C-alpha positions in Angstrom: -30.0 77.0 17.5 -27.1 77.2 19.9 -23.6 77.4 18.4 -21.4 74.2 18.6 -19.1 73.8 21.5 -15.4 74.4 21.0 -13.5 71.2 20.1 -10.6 70.0 22.3 -8.5 68.5 19.4 -7.6 70.2 16.1 -8.5 67.1 14.1 -11.9 66.7 15.6 -14.6 68.8 13.9 -18.2 69.5 14.7 -19.1 67.0 12.0 -17.3 64.3 14.0 -19.0 65.3 17.2 -22.4 65.0 15.6 -21.7 61.3 15.1 -21.2 58.5 17.6 -18.0 57.5 19.3 -17.3 53.8 19.3 -15.0 52.1 21.8 -13.7 48.7 20.7 -12.8 46.2 23.4 -11.1 42.9 22.6 -9.0 40.2 24.2 -7.6 37.2 22.3 -8.5 34.3 24.5 -11.0 33.4 27.2 -8.1 32.8 29.5 -7.1 36.4 29.1 -10.7 37.5 29.6 -10.8 35.6 32.9 -7.4 36.5 34.3 -6.2 39.7 32.6 -8.8 41.9 34.1 -6.6 45.0 34.2 -6.4 45.0 30.4 -10.2 45.0 30.2 -10.4 48.0 32.6 -7.9 50.0 30.6 -9.9 49.4 27.4 -13.2 50.3 29.1 -11.7 53.6 30.4 -11.6 54.7 26.8 -15.2 55.8 27.4 -13.8 58.5 29.7 -11.3 59.5 27.0 -14.2 59.8 24.5 -15.9 62.2 26.9 -12.7 64.2 27.3 -12.5 64.5 23.5 -16.0 66.0 23.4 -18.5 63.1 23.1 -21.0 62.8 25.9 -21.7 59.5 27.6 -25.0 59.0 25.8 -23.2 59.4 22.4 -20.6 56.8 23.2 -21.0 53.1 22.3 -18.9 50.2 23.6 -18.4 47.1 21.4 -17.1 44.2 23.5 -18.7 41.2 21.8 -15.3 40.1 20.5 -13.9 39.3 23.9 -12.1 36.0 23.7 -11.7 36.2 19.9 -8.4 36.4 18.1 -7.7 39.4 15.9 -5.9 37.2 13.3 -9.1 37.2 11.2 -12.5 38.9 11.2 -14.5 35.8 10.2 -15.8 35.2 13.7 -15.6 38.7 15.1 -19.1 40.0 14.9 -18.3 43.2 16.8 -15.6 44.2 14.3 -18.0 43.5 11.4 -20.7 45.6 13.1 -18.2 48.4 13.5 -17.4 48.3 9.8 -21.1 48.5 9.0 -21.6 51.5 11.2 -18.6 53.3 9.6 -20.1 52.6 6.2 -23.4 54.1 7.2 -21.6 57.4 8.4 -22.7 56.8 12.0 -19.2 56.8 13.5 -17.2 59.9 14.2 -14.3 58.3 16.0 -13.2 54.7 16.8 -11.2 54.4 20.0 -9.0 51.4 20.8 -6.4 50.9 23.4 -3.9 50.0 20.6 -4.0 49.1 16.9 -3.6 45.3 17.6 -7.0 45.3 19.3 -8.7 46.3 16.1 -6.9 43.9 13.7 -3.9 41.6 13.6 -3.7 41.3 9.8 -3.3 43.9 7.1 -6.3 42.9 5.1 -8.8 43.8 7.9 -6.8 46.8 9.1 -6.6 48.4 5.6 -10.2 47.7 5.0 -11.0 49.7 8.1 -8.6 52.5 7.0 -10.1 52.7 3.6 -13.7 53.0 4.9 -12.7 55.5 7.5 -11.0 57.6 4.9 -14.0 57.5 2.6 -16.6 58.4 5.3 -14.4 60.7 7.4 -14.1 58.7 10.6 -11.2 59.3 13.0 -9.2 56.6 14.7 -7.7 57.0 18.1 -5.5 54.9 20.4 -3.5 55.5 23.5 -0.9 57.6 21.6 -3.1 60.0 19.8 -5.9 60.8 17.3 -5.4 60.1 13.6 -7.3 61.1 10.4 -7.0 58.5 7.7 -7.6 61.2 5.1 -4.2 62.8 5.9 -1.2 61.3 4.3 1.1 61.4 7.4 -1.6 59.9 9.7 -2.4 57.2 7.2 1.3 56.4 6.8 1.7 56.1 10.6 -1.5 54.0 10.9 -0.2 51.7 8.1 3.1 51.2 10.0 1.3 50.5 13.2 -0.9 47.9 11.4 2.2 46.2 9.8 4.0 46.1 13.2 0.9 44.6 14.8 0.8 41.8 12.2 4.6 41.3 12.6 4.2 41.1 16.3 1.7 38.3 16.0 4.1 36.5 13.7 6.9 36.9 16.2 4.8 35.7 19.1 3.7 32.7 17.1 7.3 32.0 16.1 8.4 32.1 19.7 5.6 29.8 20.8 6.4 27.4 18.0 10.1 27.4 18.8 9.4 26.7 22.5 7.1 23.9 21.6 9.6 22.3 19.1 12.3 22.6 21.8 10.1 20.6 24.1 9.4 18.1 21.4 13.0 17.5 20.7 13.8 17.2 24.4 11.0 14.7 24.7 9.2 16.8 27.3 6.2 17.8 25.2 2.9 16.6 26.7 0.6 15.4 23.9 -2.8 13.8 24.1 -2.6 10.0 24.5 -5.0 7.6 22.7 -7.3 5.4 24.6 -5.3 2.6 26.2 -2.5 4.8 27.4 -2.6 6.9 30.6 -0.2 9.6 31.9 0.5 9.4 35.6 0.9 12.4 37.9 4.7 12.2 37.7 4.6 12.3 33.9 5.1 8.6 33.2 3.0 6.9 30.6 1.6 3.4 31.3 -1.0 1.1 29.8 -4.6 1.5 30.9 -5.1 -0.6 34.0 -8.6 -1.7 32.7 -8.1 -5.2 31.4 -11.0 -5.0 29.1 -9.6 -2.0 27.3 -6.2 -3.7 26.8 -7.8 -6.9 25.6 -10.0 -5.1 23.1 -7.1 -3.1 21.7 -5.0 -6.3 21.4 -8.0 -8.0 19.6 -8.3 -5.1 17.1 -4.6 -5.2 16.1 -4.7 -9.0 15.9 -7.7 -9.0 13.6 -6.2 -6.3 11.4 -3.1 -8.4 11.0 -5.3 -11.4 10.1 -8.0 -9.7 8.0 -5.9 -7.0 6.4 -8.4 -4.1 6.2 -10.2 -1.7 8.6 -13.6 -2.5 7.0 -13.3 -6.2 7.7 -12.3 -5.5 11.3 -15.3 -3.3 11.7 -17.6 -6.0 10.3 -16.0 -8.5 12.6 -16.6 -6.3 15.7 -20.2 -5.7 14.7 -20.8 -9.4 14.0 -19.5 -10.3 17.4 -21.0 -7.2 19.2 -17.6 -5.9 20.3 -17.6 -2.3 21.4 -14.4 -0.1 21.2 -13.3 2.0 24.2 -13.0 5.8 24.0 -11.7 7.9 26.9 -12.8 11.5 26.5 -9.9 14.0 26.8 -11.8 17.3 26.7 -15.3 18.7 27.1 -17.9 18.1 29.8 -17.1 14.4 30.0 -13.3 14.7 30.1 -11.7 11.6 31.7 -14.8 9.4 31.4 -14.8 6.1 29.5 -17.3 5.3 26.8 -17.9 2.1 24.8 -19.0 2.8 21.3 -19.6 0.7 18.1 -16.7 0.2 15.8 -16.5 2.5 12.8 -14.0 2.7 9.9 -12.6 6.0 11.1 -12.1 4.7 14.7 -10.2 1.5 13.6 -8.2 3.5 11.0 -7.1 6.0 13.6 -6.0 3.2 15.9 -4.0 1.5 13.2 -2.4 4.7 12.0 -1.5 6.0 15.5 2.2 5.4 16.2 1.7 5.8 20.0 0.3 2.2 20.0 3.7 1.2 18.7 5.4 3.0 21.6 6.5 6.0 19.4 6.3 9.7 20.1 5.4 11.5 16.9 4.8 15.2 16.3 3.7 16.9 13.1 1.7 14.0 11.6 -0.9 16.5 10.4 0.0 20.0 9.1 -2.2 22.9 7.9 -2.7 23.6 4.2 -4.2 27.0 3.7 -5.5 26.0 0.2 -7.7 23.3 1.8 -9.0 25.5 4.7 -12.7 26.1 4.4 -14.0 29.7 5.0 -15.3 30.1 8.5 -13.8 26.9 9.8 -10.2 27.7 11.0 -9.7 24.1 12.3 -10.0 22.6 8.8 -7.3 22.2 6.2 -5.1 19.8 8.2 -3.8 17.0 6.0 -1.8 13.9 6.8 1.8 14.0 5.6 4.2 11.1 4.9 6.2 9.6 7.8 9.5 11.0 6.3 8.2 14.6 6.7 7.1 14.3 10.3 8.6 17.0 12.5 9.9 14.6 15.1 9.7 10.8 15.7 11.1 9.0 18.6 10.6 5.3 19.3 10.4 3.3 22.6 8.8 6.3 24.5 5.4 4.7 25.5 4.5 1.1 26.4 3.7 -0.6 23.1 0.7 -2.7 22.1 2.4 -3.7 18.8 6.0 -3.5 17.6 7.3 -0.8 15.3 7.9 -3.4 12.5 4.2 -4.4 12.8 3.2 -0.7 12.7 5.2 -0.2 9.5 3.7 -3.3 7.9 0.2 -2.1 8.8 0.9 1.2 7.1 2.1 -0.6 4.0 -1.0 -2.8 4.1 -3.2 0.4 4.2 -1.4 1.9 1.2 -1.7 -1.3 -0.7 -5.4 -1.4 0.1 -5.8 2.0 -1.4 -3.9 1.1 -4.5 -5.9 -2.0 -5.0 -9.3 -0.3 -4.6 -9.9 -0.4 -8.3 -8.8 -4.0 -8.5 -11.1 -5.0 -5.7 -13.9 -3.1 -7.3 -13.5 -5.1 -10.5 -12.8 -8.4 -8.7 -16.1 -10.1 -9.8 -15.3 -13.6 -11.2 -18.6 -14.0 -13.1 -20.6 -17.2 -13.2 -18.8 -20.4 -14.3 -19.7 -21.1 -17.9 -19.3 -24.1 -20.2 -16.1 -23.0 -21.9 -13.0 -25.2 -21.7 -10.9 -22.6 -20.0 -10.9 -23.6 -16.3 -9.5 -20.4 -15.0 -12.2 -18.1 -16.3 -12.7 -15.2 -14.0 -9.7 -16.1 -11.8 -6.7 -15.0 -13.9 -5.2 -11.6 -13.3 -2.7 -9.9 -15.5 0.5 -9.4 -13.6 1.5 -6.4 -15.7 -1.6 -4.1 -15.3 -3.6 -5.9 -12.6 -6.8 -6.3 -14.7 -8.8 -9.5 -15.2 -7.8 -11.4 -18.3 -10.2 -12.5 -21.0 -10.6 -15.9 -22.6 -10.5 -16.5 -26.3 -10.7 -19.7 -28.3 -8.7 -19.8 -31.5 -8.6 -22.8 -31.8 -7.7 -23.6 -28.2 -8.2 -21.5 -25.2 -5.9 -18.6 -24.5 -5.9 -16.0 -21.7 -5.3 -12.5 -23.1 -5.1 -9.0 -21.6 -5.4 -5.9 -23.9 -6.4 -3.3 -21.3 -3.3 -1.2 -21.8 -3.8 -1.5 -25.6 -7.4 -0.3 -25.4 -6.8 2.6 -22.9 -3.2 3.7 -23.4 -2.5 2.7 -27.0 0.4 0.5 -25.8 1.0 -3.1 -27.0 -1.0 -6.0 -25.6 0.0 -7.1 -22.1 0.0 -10.8 -22.6 -1.5 -13.6 -24.7 -0.9 -16.9 -22.9 -1.6 -20.6 -23.7 -4.5 -21.7 -21.6 -4.1 -25.5 -21.8 -0.7 -25.5 -20.1 -1.8 -23.1 -17.4 -4.9 -25.0 -16.7 -2.8 -28.2 -16.3 -0.4 -26.7 -13.7 -3.0 -24.9 -11.7 -5.2 -28.1 -11.6 -2.2 -30.1 -10.4 -1.6 -27.5 -7.6 -5.3 -27.8 -6.7 -4.9 -31.6 -6.4 -1.8 -31.2 -4.2 -3.8 -28.8 -2.0 -6.3 -31.7 -1.5 -3.5 -34.0 -0.4 -3.8 -35.5 3.2 -0.7 -33.4 4.2 -2.9 -30.3 3.9 -5.0 -31.6 6.8 -2.3 -30.4 9.2 -2.8 -26.9 7.8 -6.5 -27.3 8.3 -6.0 -28.4 11.8 -3.9 -25.3 12.5 -6.6 -23.1 11.0 -9.3 -24.7 13.2 -7.1 -24.4 16.2 -6.7 -20.6 15.5 -10.5 -20.3 15.2 -10.9 -22.1 18.6 -8.4 -19.7 20.1 -10.3 -16.8 18.7 -13.5 -18.1 20.2 -11.8 -18.3 23.6 -10.7 -14.7 23.2 -14.3 -13.7 22.4 -15.6 -15.6 25.4 -13.1 -13.6 27.5 -14.4 -10.4 26.0 -18.0 -11.4 26.9 -17.0 -12.2 30.5 -15.4 -8.8 30.9 -18.4 -7.0 29.4 -20.9 -9.0 31.6 -18.8 -8.2 34.7 -18.7 -4.5 33.8 -22.5 -4.4 33.2 -23.3 -6.2 36.5 -20.9 -3.9 38.4 -22.6 -0.8 37.0 -26.1 -2.2 37.9 -25.0 -3.0 41.5 -23.4 0.4 41.8 -26.6 2.1 40.7 -28.5 0.0 43.2 -26.2 1.0 46.0 -26.5 4.7 45.1 -30.3 4.4 45.1 -30.3 2.6 48.5 -28.0 5.2 50.0 -30.2 8.2 49.2 -32.7 9.6 51.6 -36.2 8.4 50.6 -37.6 11.9 51.5 -35.4 13.4 48.8 -37.8 12.3 46.0 -36.2 14.2 43.2 -32.8 12.6 43.7 -34.4 9.2 44.4 -36.4 9.3 41.2 -33.3 10.1 39.2 -31.3 7.3 40.8 -34.1 4.9 40.4 -34.3 5.7 36.6 -30.6 5.2 36.3 -30.8 1.9 38.2 -33.5 0.6 35.9 -31.4 1.7 32.8 -28.4 -0.2 34.1 -30.5 -3.3 34.8 -31.9 -3.2 31.3 -28.5 -2.8 29.9 -27.2 -5.8 31.9 -30.2 -7.9 30.9 -29.6 -7.1 27.2 -25.9 -8.0 27.6 -26.8 -11.4 29.1 -29.2 -12.1 26.3 -26.6 -11.3 23.7 -24.2 -13.5 25.5 -26.7 -16.4 25.4 -27.0 -15.9 21.7 -23.3 -16.1 21.4 -23.1 -19.3 23.3 -25.7 -20.8 21.0 -23.5 -20.3 18.0 -21.6 -23.4 16.9 -18.0 -23.6 18.0 -15.3 -24.3 15.3 -15.5 -28.0 14.3 -12.7 -30.6 14.8 -11.5 -33.1 12.2 -12.8 -36.4 13.3 -11.1 -39.6 12.2 -14.1 -40.5 10.0 -13.9 -37.1 8.3 -10.1 -37.4 7.8 -10.6 -40.8 6.1 -13.3 -39.4 3.8 -11.0 -36.5 2.9 -8.2 -38.8 2.0 -10.5 -40.9 -0.1 -11.7 -37.8 -2.0 -8.2 -36.6 -2.6 -7.3 -39.9 -4.2 -10.4 -40.3 -6.3 -10.8 -36.8 -7.6 -7.8 -36.7 -10.0 -9.1 -40.0 -11.6 -12.6 -38.6 -11.9 -11.2 -35.4 -13.4 -9.6 -37.3 -16.3 -12.6 -39.5 -17.1 -14.6 -36.7 -18.6 -17.6 -37.3 -16.3 -17.2 -33.8 -14.8 -18.3 -30.9 -17.0 -16.2 -27.7 -17.4 -18.7 -25.8 -15.3 -18.3 -28.3 -12.4 -14.5 -28.2 -12.7 -14.6 -24.4 -12.5 -16.8 -24.5 -9.4 -14.5 -26.9 -7.7 -11.4 -24.8 -8.5 -13.2 -21.6 -7.2 -13.9 -23.3 -3.9 -10.2 -23.1 -3.0 -8.7 -20.5 -5.4 -9.4 -16.8 -5.1 -7.3 -15.7 -8.1 -4.3 -16.6 -10.3 -1.9 -13.8 -11.1 0.1 -14.5 -14.3 3.5 -13.2 -15.4 5.6 -14.1 -18.3 9.2 -14.5 -17.2 10.4 -15.8 -20.5 8.7 -16.8 -23.8 8.5 -20.4 -22.6 8.2 -19.7 -18.8 4.9 -18.6 -17.4 4.8 -17.8 -13.7 1.4 -18.3 -12.0 0.9 -17.1 -8.5 -2.1 -18.9 -7.0 -3.9 -17.0 -4.2 -6.0 -19.4 -2.2 -9.1 -18.4 -0.4 -7.2 -18.5 2.9 -4.9 -15.8 1.7 -1.9 -18.1 1.3 0.0 -18.1 -2.1 1.6 -20.8 -4.1 4.0 -20.1 -7.0 4.0 -22.5 -10.0 5.5 -22.4 -13.4 4.1 -23.5 -16.7 5.5 -24.0 -20.2 3.3 -23.0 -23.2 2.4 -25.9 -25.5 3.7 -24.0 -28.5 6.0 -21.2 -29.2 6.1 -19.3 -32.5 9.9 -19.3 -32.9 12.5 -21.8 -31.9 14.9 -19.0 -31.0 12.4 -17.9 -28.2 13.1 -21.0 -26.2 14.9 -19.9 -23.1 17.8 -22.3 -23.3 18.1 -22.1 -27.1 21.8 -21.1 -27.0 22.6 -24.1 -24.9 20.7 -26.3 -27.3 22.7 -25.0 -30.3 26.0 -25.5 -28.5 25.1 -29.1 -27.5 24.1 -29.9 -31.1 27.5 -28.6 -32.3 29.2 -30.8 -29.8 27.2 -34.0 -30.6 27.7 -33.4 -34.3 31.4 -33.3 -33.8 31.2 -36.7 -32.0 29.7 -38.3 -35.1 26.1 -38.7 -34.1 23.4 -38.5 -36.7 20.2 -36.4 -36.4 18.0 -39.1 -34.8 20.7 -40.0 -32.3 21.3 -36.3 -31.4 17.5 -35.7 -31.0 17.1 -38.6 -28.6 20.2 -37.5 -26.6 18.9 -33.9 -26.3 15.4 -35.1 -25.2 17.0 -37.2 -22.5 18.9 -34.1 -21.3 15.7 -32.2 -20.9 15.9 -29.9 -23.9 12.7 -28.8 -25.7 11.8 -27.4 -29.1 9.3 -24.7 -29.9 6.3 -26.9 -30.4 7.1 -30.2 -28.7 8.2 -31.3 -25.2 11.3 -32.9 -26.7 13.6 -32.2 -29.6 12.9 -33.7 -33.0 15.4 -34.8 -35.6 13.9 -32.2 -38.0 14.7 -29.4 -35.5 18.3 -30.7 -35.1 18.7 -30.8 -38.9 17.5 -27.2 -39.3 19.8 -25.9 -36.7 22.8 -27.8 -38.0 22.4 -26.9 -41.6 21.6 -23.3 -40.9 25.2 -23.1 -39.4 27.0 -25.2 -41.9 27.6 -28.1 -39.6 27.7 -31.4 -41.5 27.6 -35.0 -40.3 30.9 -36.9 -40.3 29.5 -39.5 -42.7 28.9 -36.6 -45.2 32.4 -35.2 -44.5 33.9 -38.6 -45.3 32.3 -38.8 -48.7 32.3 -35.3 -49.8 35.1 -33.1 -48.3 38.8 -33.1 -49.0 40.0 -31.3 -45.8 38.6 -30.7 -42.4 40.2 -27.9 -40.4 43.5 -28.2 -42.4 43.7 -32.0 -42.2 43.5 -34.3 -45.1 40.7 -36.9 -45.4 41.7 -40.1 -47.2 39.5 -39.1 -50.1 41.2 -35.7 -50.4 44.7 -37.0 -50.1 43.9 -39.6 -52.7 42.7 -36.9 -55.1 45.8 -34.8 -54.4 48.2 -37.7 -55.3 46.0 -39.3 -58.1 45.7 -42.6 -56.2 42.9 -44.6 -54.9 41.4 -44.2 -51.4 42.2 -47.8 -50.6 45.9 -47.2 -51.4 45.9 -44.4 -48.9 44.4 -46.7 -46.3 47.2 -49.3 -47.0 49.7 -46.5 -46.4 48.1 -45.8 -43.0 48.1 -49.5 -42.1 51.8 -50.1 -42.9 52.7 -46.8 -41.3 54.0 -45.2 -44.5 52.1 -42.3 -43.2 53.5 -41.7 -39.7 51.1 -42.9 -37.0 51.6 -39.7 -35.0 50.0 -37.7 -37.7 47.0 -39.9 -38.2 43.8 -39.3 -36.2 41.1 -41.9 -36.1 37.6 -40.5 -35.4 35.1 -43.0 -34.2 31.5 -43.0 -35.5 28.4 -45.0 -34.6 28.5 -46.6 -38.1 32.2 -46.8 -38.5 35.3 -44.7 -38.4 37.3 -42.2 -40.5 40.8 -40.8 -40.5 42.2 -37.3 -40.6 45.8 -36.9 -41.7 48.1 -33.9 -40.8 49.6 -32.1 -43.7 53.2 -32.5 -42.5 56.4 -32.1 -44.7 57.4 -35.3 -46.6 53.9 -36.8 -46.5 53.3 -36.9 -50.3 57.0 -37.9 -51.0 56.7 -40.9 -48.7 53.6 -42.1 -50.4 55.0 -41.7 -53.9 58.2 -43.6 -52.9 56.2 -46.5 -51.6 54.1 -46.4 -54.8 57.3 -46.6 -57.0 58.4 -49.8 -55.3 55.5 -51.8 -56.6 56.8 -55.0 -58.5 54.6 -55.3 -61.6 52.8 -53.0 -63.9 49.6 -54.9 -63.1 50.0 -54.0 -59.4 50.7 -50.4 -60.3 47.6 -50.3 -62.5 45.5 -52.1 -59.8 46.6 -49.6 -57.1 46.2 -46.6 -59.3 42.7 -47.5 -60.4 41.6 -49.1 -57.1 
């Protein structure tokens, strides 16, 4: 056995030379692979350096399968992973790379290579020297080089991001435009010149504003065989236009794209490392709120919709998401025989759930969802009779002849929509016929002897003819559909007749509860209830057309009189009427005429007036006349008579002959008479006693003293 050759580097031993030398070649992007050829040559020359270090050419391996792959991660670098496997198997004596950044751009991959090289005794070499990871100084230097390589990548990315953000803020950043917008050679953005593309986009936005959800727009497009345009921006078919069936994602992307509102937006999606899937670096991008977008500038592109319309569309989308559970539970149920006419229609305005119907003894609409699930108090328990009455009245008003004008407007909108669909069909037919004629001209222009090309063009022509024929057949089916009807004079007269007779028929009892419910559900989608006050229920009627009507109802009975909304005004009015001398019956009649209500009746009863009055110590003037001596510091005739020991009639005579000064006498009128209140002024009692002493006979004195 011949002795080993002398090594050319002190760190290279014969054990290293007995293994293979691996040269690792990598460039980050395919653009660098195609254009930066000098960097590739410098890396491939490392084979010559391996030979200079003692490895023959047949013992040197080159790994260049990672050309065009970034060194930021090792997930898609099969060459780097193969190198690690060879090091682990003790097949590698030295790893040569032009610089550390070629092997790895992150510390996790770099230190994994260092750890394996230190365990299995593999050397690492770059353009600066040869290093042994087992030696502390070399490992420290390699660690610093790896950290600087990762920091360099961060600095490069930061510079690129800063340059991009600078372009964004100046408005010079060129971003991909959605279908319907085109960028000219001079940088200006215009609407697509294709009339069919513009008309289809306008139709999608108009139908979303009308229908309110992407799913309904998709169903509308599929029902009317409307295809959505898509202009490819990358790949083999870049720049070509395709017409594809509508999908939820396509319509949602159109509605959410601010470019259609003329706005330039950057940073609508941002990466979230926690959501990124292993092996898929393009994943993990999430939508962020508009307030957190990096840059937003309006009136940059020609707009298909206004910015206000765009914002209302986003609010509609958020509301659709919040109402998903409500829509999921929106089943009304079959109309039953119960007396509650709004069964299956009423929605709790506090929690958004359907309300239940109970009968004890009359129907009530209750919602206890928050009580059952959250342990909170019951949402609402509402009187059903009063609610049924106001909603039924609103239903009758909706049937009034004046609503025929609204129906005319709806039918006119449907006719305009059909005209728009006919325009779409004419455009599609024109495009299909043009493509068929174009294929025919291409086929006629080819040399017949060139059979391969002629056969291909003939097949393409047949396909376009078939497509055009299918399009014409679909158009004929569309024409066979019935157009929106018009309200004829006969139909208008019948409608007026029904609107007059139905309320009468409703009250006769000939219609069952089930029939009444079915009639209500023909026009009413749901009724959202809220309690504004104890005696004020707000019902928001949502019609099947999407329009809303707000009505108010007053429950038939309230548990406490103090819960009446204008109870304080009622009490104050009773106090005032009581001071005017009215009795309970008269006050009740007056309050009822003024529109006041008690807890369990539409008007105010005398019993309610009496309870309120006596609870506050307010007495009728007739009672004051017979029972009280003073009222607010003033003498009554009875009280003054008791004070002087005289009869009440004698005091009245003193008032009549003005022994008691008239300026101190106050006459209070009553319905059943009048009474006097006398000021307690100085000299009052002396004047009465003096008059009493002038009586001529003892009989008169006795008569006046005993009345």
